[in-house]
C-alpha positions as CSV (number, residue, x, y, z in Angstrom):
1,X,26.0,-49.6,19.8
2,X,27.9,-46.4,19.4
3,X,30.4,-45.6,22.1
4,X,30.9,-42.0,23.2
5,X,34.1,-41.1,25.1
6,X,33.8,-38.2,27.5
7,X,35.5,-36.7,30.6
8,X,34.0,-35.3,33.7
9,X,35.3,-33.1,36.5
10,X,34.5,-33.6,40.1
11,X,35.4,-30.1,41.1
12,X,36.2,-30.0,44.8
13,X,36.4,-27.1,47.2
14,X,37.0,-28.2,50.7
15,X,34.3,-30.6,51.7
16,X,32.0,-29.8,48.8
17,X,31.8,-30.7,45.1
18,X,30.3,-28.8,42.2
19,X,27.4,-30.2,40.1
20,X,25.4,-28.9,37.3
21,X,21.9,-29.5,35.9
22,X,21.6,-30.2,32.2
23,X,20.0,-27.4,30.3
24,X,19.0,-29.4,27.2
25,X,17.9,-32.7,25.8
26,X,16.1,-35.8,27.1
27,X,17.8,-35.5,30.5
28,X,17.2,-31.8,30.9
29,X,17.2,-30.9,34.6
30,X,19.1,-34.0,35.7
31,X,22.3,-33.4,37.6
32,X,25.8,-34.3,36.4
33,X,29.5,-33.5,36.8
34,X,30.6,-31.0,34.1
35,X,32.7,-32.1,31.2
36,X,32.3,-33.2,27.7
37,X,33.6,-35.1,24.7
38,X,37.2,-35.8,24.0
39,X,38.3,-34.4,20.7
40,X,40.7,-36.0,18.2
41,X,44.3,-35.6,19.5
42,X,43.4,-34.6,23.0
43,X,44.3,-36.4,26.2
44,X,41.4,-36.8,28.6
45,X,43.0,-34.2,30.9
46,X,43.4,-31.7,28.0
47,X,39.8,-32.3,27.0
48,X,38.6,-31.7,30.6
49,X,40.5,-28.4,30.9
50,X,39.0,-27.2,27.6
51,X,35.4,-28.4,28.3
52,X,35.3,-26.7,31.8
53,X,36.7,-23.5,30.3
54,X,34.0,-23.6,27.6
55,X,31.1,-24.6,30.0
56,X,32.0,-22.7,33.1
57,X,34.6,-20.1,32.1
58,X,37.0,-21.2,34.8
59,X,40.5,-22.7,34.7
60,X,40.9,-25.9,36.5
61,X,43.7,-28.1,37.7
62,X,43.1,-31.7,36.9
63,X,43.9,-34.2,39.7
64,X,43.7,-37.9,40.2
65,X,41.6,-40.2,38.1
66,X,38.6,-41.3,40.2
67,X,37.7,-44.0,37.6
68,X,36.3,-44.8,34.3
69,X,32.5,-45.3,34.2
70,X,31.1,-47.6,31.5
71,X,27.3,-47.1,31.1
72,X,24.8,-48.2,28.6
73,X,22.2,-45.6,27.8
74,X,19.4,-46.8,25.4
75,X,20.9,-44.9,22.4
76,X,24.7,-45.3,23.1
77,X,27.4,-46.6,25.3
78,X,29.1,-44.0,27.5
79,X,32.8,-44.3,28.5
80,X,33.5,-41.5,31.0
81,X,36.8,-40.8,32.7
82,X,36.2,-38.9,35.9
83,X,38.8,-36.8,37.6
84,X,39.1,-34.8,40.7
85,X,39.6,-31.2,39.9
86,X,40.0,-27.8,41.5
87,X,39.3,-24.3,40.3
88,X,42.6,-22.4,39.8
89,X,41.1,-19.1,38.5
90,X,37.7,-17.6,37.8
91,X,34.3,-18.0,39.1
92,X,31.9,-20.5,37.5
93,X,29.5,-19.0,34.9
94,X,27.0,-21.4,33.4
95,X,27.2,-21.4,29.6
96,X,25.2,-24.7,29.0
97,X,23.8,-25.8,32.4
98,X,20.5,-24.5,33.8
99,X,21.6,-24.6,37.4
100,X,24.6,-25.4,39.6
101,X,25.2,-26.2,43.3
102,X,28.0,-26.9,45.6
103,X,27.1,-30.0,47.5
104,X,28.5,-31.4,50.7
105,X,28.5,-35.2,51.4
106,X,25.1,-35.0,53.2
107,X,23.5,-33.2,50.3
108,X,24.5,-35.5,47.4
109,X,21.2,-37.3,47.5
110,X,19.2,-34.0,47.1
111,X,19.5,-33.9,43.3
112,X,18.5,-36.3,40.6
113,X,21.8,-37.6,39.1
114,X,22.2,-38.8,35.5
115,X,22.5,-42.6,35.7
116,X,26.2,-42.8,34.8
117,X,27.1,-40.0,37.2
118,X,25.1,-41.7,40.0
119,X,27.6,-44.5,40.1
120,X,30.2,-42.0,41.4
121,X,28.2,-40.7,44.3
122,X,29.2,-43.3,47.0
123,X,33.0,-43.1,46.3
124,X,32.8,-39.3,46.3
125,X,30.8,-39.3,49.5
126,X,33.5,-41.5,51.1
127,X,36.2,-39.2,49.9
128,X,34.4,-36.0,51.2
129,X,34.0,-37.7,54.6
130,X,37.7,-38.6,54.7
131,X,37.2,-42.4,54.4
């Protein structure tokens, strides 16, 4: 099975995080943390800064690694490094996603998460609640 290495940003602003709904493909309309593929020669952090600039037109600061998610989709294995991030400049403009929301801890279950991203929800909820 093919492995795809990607990065994702859990962009935090106070007690809320930023999520986007996919605008294409089999999982169109499902929610995820923005990010994308790591290109040859890039560190995960460099890839994340580039991907967020391309997808949302903002500049971010990359924080602590939350964890690496390993998830088997039917067509491929996903290896996703997930980092805390914050917007340093700009306002998010959606270039690929069909929708976006800022979600507080008590709103995290209001959207349909992609399966791999869903595994992050409990740790993120705990962090947003100060646990």
